[in-house]
C-alpha positions in Angstrom: -18.7 -16.8 70.0 -18.6 -16.1 66.3 -19.4 -12.7 65.1 -22.5 -12.7 63.2 -22.0 -11.2 59.7 -25.2 -9.4 58.3 -26.6 -11.0 55.2 -26.8 -8.7 52.5 -29.8 -8.8 49.9 -29.2 -10.9 46.7 -28.3 -8.7 44.0 -31.1 -9.2 41.2 -29.3 -9.1 38.1 -32.3 -8.4 35.9 -33.3 -5.7 37.8 -30.0 -3.9 37.5 -29.9 -4.2 34.0 -33.4 -2.6 33.8 -32.2 0.1 36.0 -29.6 0.9 33.5 -31.9 0.7 30.4 -34.1 2.9 32.0 -31.6 5.6 32.9 -30.3 5.5 29.5 -34.0 5.9 27.8 -34.3 9.0 30.2 -31.0 10.6 29.8 -29.0 9.0 27.0 -26.4 11.9 26.7 -25.7 12.4 30.3 -25.8 8.7 30.7 -23.4 8.2 27.9 -21.2 11.3 29.0 -20.9 9.8 32.7 -19.5 6.4 30.9 -17.3 8.1 28.8 -15.8 10.3 31.9 -15.8 6.9 34.2 -13.5 5.4 31.6 -11.2 8.3 31.6 -11.1 8.7 35.1 -10.3 4.9 35.6 -7.7 5.0 32.9 -6.3 8.3 34.5 -6.3 7.6 37.9 -6.1 3.9 38.3 -4.5 2.4 35.6 -1.7 5.2 34.7 -0.5 5.9 38.4 -0.3 1.9 39.0 2.3 1.8 36.2 4.2 5.1 36.2 6.5 5.4 39.3 6.0 8.6 41.0 8.9 11.2 41.4 10.9 11.2 44.5 8.7 12.4 47.7 5.5 11.4 46.0 5.7 14.0 43.4 3.6 13.5 40.3 5.4 12.5 37.1 5.5 14.8 34.1 4.4 12.6 31.1 6.0 14.6 28.4 6.7 13.0 25.0 7.8 16.0 23.1 6.3 19.2 21.5 5.0 20.3 18.1 6.0 23.9 17.2 7.2 24.2 21.2 3.8 23.3 22.2 4.5 20.5 24.7 2.7 16.9 23.8 2.0 15.8 27.5 -0.4 13.3 29.0 -2.7 15.1 31.4 -5.9 13.3 32.7 -8.7 14.7 30.7 -7.0 16.3 28.0 -7.0 15.0 24.1 -3.9 12.8 24.4 -5.6 10.8 27.3 -8.8 10.8 25.7 -7.4 8.9 22.6 -5.2 6.9 25.0 -8.6 5.9 26.5 -10.4 5.4 23.2 -7.7 3.1 21.6 -7.1 1.0 24.8 -10.7 0.2 24.9 -10.7 -0.7 21.5 -7.7 -3.0 21.8 -8.5 -4.4 25.0 -9.7 -7.7 23.7 -6.5 -8.6 21.9 -4.3 -8.0 25.0 -2.9 -10.8 26.8 -0.1 -11.5 29.2 2.1 -12.3 26.2 1.8 -9.4 24.3 0.8 -6.8 27.0 4.0 -4.6 26.7 4.1 -4.9 22.9 0.7 -3.7 22.8 1.0 -1.0 25.5 3.5 0.4 23.3 1.4 0.5 20.3 -1.4 1.9 21.9 0.5 5.0 23.9 2.4 5.4 20.6 -0.8 5.7 18.5 -2.5 8.1 21.2 0.9 10.3 20.9 0.6 10.3 17.2 -2.9 11.6 17.4 -2.3 14.1 20.0 0.6 15.7 17.9 -1.7 15.9 14.7 -4.2 17.4 16.6 -1.9 20.0 18.2 -0.6 20.6 14.4 -4.1 21.2 13.2 -4.6 23.8 16.0 -1.5 25.4 15.5 -2.2 25.6 11.6 -5.6 27.1 12.2 -4.5 29.6 14.6 -1.7 30.9 12.3 -4.3 31.2 9.6 -6.5 33.2 11.9 -9.2 31.0 11.9 -11.6 31.0 14.9 -14.3 28.9 15.2 -17.7 31.2 16.1 -18.7 31.2 19.3 -22.3 30.5 18.5 -21.3 27.1 16.5 -19.5 25.8 19.5 -22.3 27.0 21.8 -24.7 24.8 19.6 -22.2 22.0 19.6 -22.1 22.0 23.3 -26.0 22.3 23.6 -26.6 19.0 21.6 -25.0 17.4 24.2 -27.8 18.1 26.8 -30.7 17.5 24.4 -34.0 15.7 26.0 -35.6 12.6 24.6 -37.3 15.1 22.4 -34.0 16.8 20.7 -34.5 20.0 22.8 -32.2 21.6 25.0 -32.7 20.9 28.5 -31.9 23.4 30.7 -32.3 21.3 33.9 -29.4 18.9 32.3 -27.4 21.8 31.5 -27.7 23.2 35.3 -26.5 19.5 36.6 -23.1 19.9 35.2 -20.7 22.2 37.1 -19.0 25.3 35.5 -15.6 23.7 35.1 -17.1 20.8 33.4 -19.0 23.1 31.1 -15.7 25.0 30.2 -14.0 21.8 29.5 -16.8 20.6 27.4 -16.7 23.8 25.5 -13.0 24.2 24.8 -13.0 20.4 23.6 -16.0 21.2 21.4 -14.3 24.4 19.7 -10.8 22.1 19.2 -12.9 19.2 17.5 -14.8 21.8 15.2 -11.4 23.4 14.5 -9.9 20.3 13.5 -12.8 19.1 11.6 -12.8 22.3 9.5 -9.3 21.9 8.7 -9.7 18.2 7.6 -13.1 19.2 5.5 -11.0 22.1 3.8 -7.9 19.8 3.0 -10.3 17.4 1.7 -12.6 20.0 -0.6 -8.7 21.1 -1.8 -7.9 17.5 -2.9 -11.1 16.8 -4.9 -10.6 17.9 -8.3 -14.2 19.1 -10.0 -16.2 15.8 -11.5 -13.4 13.6 -10.2 -16.0 11.3 -8.7 -17.7 11.0 -11.9 -14.3 10.3 -13.6 -13.4 7.7 -11.4 -16.9 6.2 -11.8 -16.6 6.4 -15.8 -13.3 4.5 -15.4 -15.4 1.5 -13.6 -18.2 1.4 -16.2 -16.0 -0.1 -18.9 -15.0 -3.8 -18.2 -12.9 -6.3 -20.2 -12.1 -9.8 -19.7 -9.0 -11.4 -21.0 -7.1 -14.6 -22.1 -3.1 -13.9 -21.9 0.0 -15.8 -22.4 3.8 -15.1 -21.2 7.2 -15.9 -22.2 9.5 -15.8 -19.4 13.1 -14.7 -19.9 14.2 -16.9 -17.6 13.3 -19.7 -19.9 15.5 -18.4 -22.5 17.1 -21.4 -24.5 20.4 -22.9 -23.6 21.5 -22.7 -27.3 21.1 -19.1 -27.4 23.1 -18.6 -24.3 25.8 -20.6 -26.2 25.6 -18.6 -29.4 26.0 -15.2 -27.2 29.1 -16.6 -25.4 30.3 -17.6 -28.9 29.6 -14.1 -30.1 31.6 -12.7 -27.2 34.5 -15.3 -26.4 36.6 -12.2 -24.8 34.0 -11.9 -22.2 34.0 -15.2 -20.9 37.8 -16.4 -21.0 38.6 -18.6 -18.2 41.2 -17.1 -15.7 42.5 -18.5 -12.3 44.9 -15.7 -10.6 46.0 -14.9 -7.2 46.2 -11.4 -5.7 47.9 -9.5 -2.7 46.3 -6.0 -2.1 48.4 -3.4 0.0 46.5 -0.6 1.2 49.7 1.5 2.8 51.4 2.6 0.0 52.8 1.6 -3.8 56.0 1.5 -2.3 55.3 -1.2 0.1 53.4 -3.0 -2.7 56.8 -3.0 -4.6 58.6 -4.2 -1.7 56.6 -7.4 -1.1 56.3 -8.0 -4.7 60.3 -7.8 -4.7 60.3 -10.3 -1.9 58.3 -12.9 -3.7 60.3 -12.7 -6.8 63.9 -12.7 -5.2 62.7 -15.7 -3.3 62.7 -13.8 0.3 59.1 -15.1 0.7 56.2 -17.5 -1.2 53.4 -15.5 -2.5 51.1 -17.5 -0.3 52.9 -16.5 2.9 53.3 -12.7 1.6 49.3 -12.9 1.0 48.6 -14.3 4.4 51.0 -11.8 6.1 50.5 -8.7 3.9 47.7 -8.6 2.1 44.4 -6.6 2.8 41.6 -8.1 1.1 39.3 -11.0 1.3 41.6 -13.6 -0.5 44.4 -13.2 2.0 43.7 -16.3 4.1 43.4 -18.1 1.2 46.9 -17.5 0.3 45.6 -15.1 -2.3 43.9 -17.6 -4.3 41.2 -16.0 -6.2 39.6 -19.2 -7.4 38.4 -19.8 -11.3 36.9 -16.6 -12.6 35.9 -15.6 -15.8 37.3 -12.2 -17.8 34.2 -10.2 -17.0 34.1 -10.8 -13.5 37.3 -8.4 -13.1 35.4 -5.3 -14.0 34.1 -5.6 -10.4 37.3 -5.5 -9.1 38.0 -2.0 -10.4 40.4 -2.8 -13.4 39.7 -1.3 -16.7 39.2 -2.9 -20.1 43.0 -2.7 -21.0 44.3 -4.2 -17.4 41.6 -6.9 -18.0 43.3 -7.6 -21.1 47.0 -7.6 -19.5 45.7 -10.1 -16.7 44.0 -12.6 -19.3 47.6 -12.4 -21.3 49.5 -13.7 -18.4 51.1 -17.0 -18.6 51.3 -19.4 -16.0 53.4 -18.1 -13.0 53.7 -14.7 -14.5 53.4 -11.7 -12.3 51.2 -8.5 -13.5 51.8 -5.0 -12.7 51.0 -3.1 -9.9 47.7 -1.5 -10.3 45.9 1.3 -8.5 42.5 -0.1 -7.0 40.5 2.0 -4.7 42.3 3.0 -1.7 44.9 0.1 -2.5 47.5 -1.3 -4.9 47.2 -4.5 -5.9 49.1 -7.5 -8.1 48.3 -10.4 -9.6 50.1 -14.0 -10.5 48.9 -16.4 -13.1 47.9 -19.7 -11.5 47.5 -20.8 -15.0 47.0 -19.2 -18.7 43.7 -18.0 -19.8 41.5 -20.5 -21.8 38.2 -20.3 -23.6 35.3 -21.0 -21.8 33.8 -24.5 -21.7 30.2 -24.3 -22.7 29.6 -27.9 -21.9 30.0 -27.2 -18.0 27.2 -26.4 -16.6 28.5 -24.2 -13.7 30.2 -22.1 -16.6 26.9 -21.9 -18.4 25.3 -21.0 -15.3 27.6 -17.9 -15.1 27.3 -16.8 -18.9 23.4 -16.9 -18.4 23.9 -14.4 -15.5 25.9 -12.1 -17.3 23.3 -12.1 -19.9 20.3 -11.5 -17.5 22.2 -8.8 -16.0 23.7 -7.1 -19.0 22.1 -8.1 -22.1 18.7 -8.6 -21.2 17.4 -6.6 -23.9 18.6 -9.5 -26.2 16.5 -12.1 -24.4 13.4 -9.7 -24.6 14.1 -9.3 -28.6 14.1 -12.9 -28.9 10.7 -13.3 -27.4 9.2 -10.1 -28.6 9.7 -12.3 -32.0 8.1 -15.3 -30.3 5.3 -13.3 -29.1 4.6 -11.7 -32.5 4.8 -15.4 -34.0 2.3 -16.4 -31.4 0.0 -13.7 -32.6 0.4 -14.4 -36.5 -0.5 -17.9 -35.6 -3.7 -16.8 -33.7 -5.0 -14.5 -36.3 -4.6 -17.1 -39.1 -6.4 -19.9 -37.1 -9.0 -17.3 -36.4 -9.8 -16.3 -39.8 -10.4 -19.8 -40.7 -12.9 -20.9 -38.4 -16.6 -19.6 -37.9 -17.3 -18.7 -34.1 -20.2 -19.6 -32.1 -21.9 -17.1 -29.9 -24.2 -17.0 -27.3 -25.4 -14.4 -24.2 -24.5 -14.4 -20.5 -27.0 -13.8 -17.6 -26.3 -9.9 -18.1 -27.2 -9.9 -21.8 -23.7 -9.7 -23.1 -22.5 -11.5 -26.2 -20.0 -14.0 -25.2 -18.1 -16.4 -27.2 -18.3 -20.3 -27.1 -15.7 -22.9 -27.9 -11.7 -22.3 -28.5 -10.3 -19.3 -30.1 -7.4 -18.9 -32.4 -5.5 -17.7 -29.6 -5.9 -21.1 -27.7 -4.6 -22.9 -30.3 -1.5 -20.6 -31.0 -0.8 -20.8 -27.4 -1.0 -24.8 -27.5 1.4 -24.8 -30.3 3.8 -22.5 -28.4 3.7 -24.7 -25.4 2.8 -22.2 -23.3 0.3 -22.0 -20.3 -2.9 -19.6 -21.0 -3.9 -17.6 -18.2 -7.4 -15.7 -17.7 -8.4 -12.7 -15.8 -11.2 -10.2 -15.7 -13.7 -8.8 -15.7 -11.6 -5.8 -14.8 -11.6 -2.0 -15.3 -9.0 0.3 -15.8 -7.4 0.3 -12.4 -4.0 1.9 -12.3 -2.3 1.3 -8.9 -4.7 -1.3 -8.3 -7.1 1.0 -5.8 -9.6 -1.1 -3.7 -12.7 0.6 -5.0 -12.4 -0.7 -8.7 -12.0 -4.4 -9.5 -8.2 -5.4 -9.0 -5.5 -7.2 -10.8 -4.2 -8.6 -7.7 -7.8 -10.5 -7.1 -7.0 -12.6 -10.0 -4.3 -15.6 -9.8 -2.3 -14.5 -12.6 1.5 -13.9 -11.5 2.6 -12.9 -14.7 0.8 -9.8 -14.2 2.2 -8.9 -10.9 4.1 -5.6 -12.0 0.9 -4.7 -14.1 -1.1 -2.6 -12.2 1.1 0.6 -12.5 2.2 0.0 -16.0 1.1 2.8 -18.1 1.5 0.9 -21.1 -0.1 -2.4 -19.8 -3.7 -0.6 -19.4 -3.4 1.2 -22.5 -2.8 -1.9 -24.9 -5.5 -3.6 -22.8 -8.0 -1.5 -23.4 -7.2 -0.2 -26.8 -6.7 -4.0 -28.4 -9.7 -4.9 -30.5 -11.8 -8.0 -29.1 -10.6 -11.2 -30.3 -7.3 -9.7 -31.7 -4.0 -10.4 -29.8 -2.4 -7.7 -28.4 1.2 -5.9 -29.1 3.6 -7.8 -26.9 4.8 -6.0 -23.9 7.7 -6.4 -21.0 6.3 -7.2 -17.3 8.9 -7.8 -14.9 10.5 -11.0 -16.2 8.0 -11.6 -18.9 7.0 -10.8 -22.4 3.1 -10.9 -22.1 0.6 -10.7 -24.9 -3.3 -10.1 -24.2 -6.4 -11.3 -25.9 -9.5 -9.3 -25.1 -12.7 -11.9 -25.0 -15.5 -9.3 -24.2 -16.5 -6.2 -22.8 -19.1 -5.1 -20.8 -20.7 -2.1 -19.0 -20.9 -2.2 -15.2 -24.5 -1.9 -13.5 -25.7 1.2 -12.2 -25.8 0.2 -8.7 -22.1 -0.7 -8.7 -20.8 2.7 -10.2 -23.0 4.1 -7.2 -21.0 2.0 -4.9 -17.9 3.1 -6.5 -18.8 6.7 -5.8 -19.5 6.2 -2.7 -16.5 4.2 -1.6 -14.4 6.6 -3.3 -15.4 9.4 -1.1 -14.8 7.4 1.7 -11.0 6.3 0.2 -10.3 10.2 -0.3 -11.2 10.9 3.1 -9.1 8.2 4.4 -6.1 8.9 2.1 -6.2 12.4 2.7 -6.2 11.6 6.6 -3.1 9.6 6.1 -1.3 12.1 4.2 -2.0 14.9 6.8 -0.9 12.8 9.7 2.6 11.6 7.7 3.0 15.5 6.8 2.7 16.6 10.5 4.9 13.5 12.0 7.6 14.1 9.7 7.6 17.9 10.2 10.7 19.5 11.6 8.6 21.3 14.1 8.0 17.8 16.0 10.3 16.8 18.7 9.6 13.4 19.1 10.8 12.2 22.5 8.4 9.4 22.7 10.7 6.7 23.1 12.5 8.1 25.9 9.6 8.7 27.9 7.9 5.4 27.4 11.2 3.1 28.2 11.7 5.2 31.2 8.5 5.0 32.5 6.3 2.1 31.2 9.0 -0.5 29.8 9.9 -3.4 32.6 
């Protein structure tokens, strides 16, 4: 006869939820504390033992990840490291799946480790400074965790917690208050008097612009040809072969002698003895321009000697770096053919690398001519004005700048409103939020901001170099930000300052010589399958 299984009463899901809500309302701090402790217990006593192998004989594993100022950074159930792990793991849990579990595990453990390092370092700094959080302040912080629903200290709730737990709570509160004091002091030191107001004033004045850019990569072909004509020696075409001997000059002489007396061909000697990148090709260096030999380690006189070799003639033996080399002319040097697009491309590369100032000078003149045209057109037309929704005076119709850009066959770009935002920080209007590739390097360029906000409205600016562009701006309008926007900037800046200060502190301690970082060794020993 089959055993009868006693039927359990069905669980009323709604009544269970109601009971949880009732408990939370009755004792919210104890309820939350219980949940937090439960999470820590689950992680510390279920998750960690499940993935950390025990030592021989069942002894627990010492999860030591390093030290700071000789103080161990250990994972111990209930300590700061374990609390950070539990918090971070809880926040990241929804992002973990079977495909990324090991990677995410590494990231979580690493972040918790770094938080523990910074926490330890701050406590050490405060200890060395002789600071101790007043006992009364710590008592008050702990007492807040035992308040009743009216916000008063509940002795009954306090008595429900054992002495060991109270001491742990007191120590953790003391450490957290000490860390908070340190962070607050550092932030105050980094905040200059009147700084928030100064930042808000930067945001108050905003401008909108049109602009045009001349790209140095579009430098006309006829200008490249003209440069080659002015510097023919740089672009003479040479076809040489080379043998490099690293052992000694005497051996190089012997190899050269064997070629000259017919004992060996140049190609065979190159494949047998040469110790450079041309050996496998029998020493053949291919077609090169004279300027390219400067990268071979040859001085101007030696380059001139090579250019003067006749077909089949050998050079002297030259000391190059750690070896000795000699060359054979496969053909006599000849003038560059600027009708050859490959050769012209090499000349263009040389000009871009070594004579870029010439290109910039060329486009500065073009930009100045654009400005002249814009001013002349502007002086001969009557502008039409209107007001926008904020009451700002705005121009209607085309400007002299529009016509000048059209005449130069350029593409106009527009951006703004933007305030002075050096570095493109997030709490001010950002240049990067506008689709103007010409301004890619402008945010951290002093000259850009000075020019942009000192040039009068409806006047072409002086040209400026921004990356590979010569840019000219045309300020269209200026406005003042709304008061509520300025207040938002002040608020956001305060948060941003706190964030950047904290990041700087993390970076400082994590790069400190006092940190012995053994995280990788410990993690891969116990956690990586």
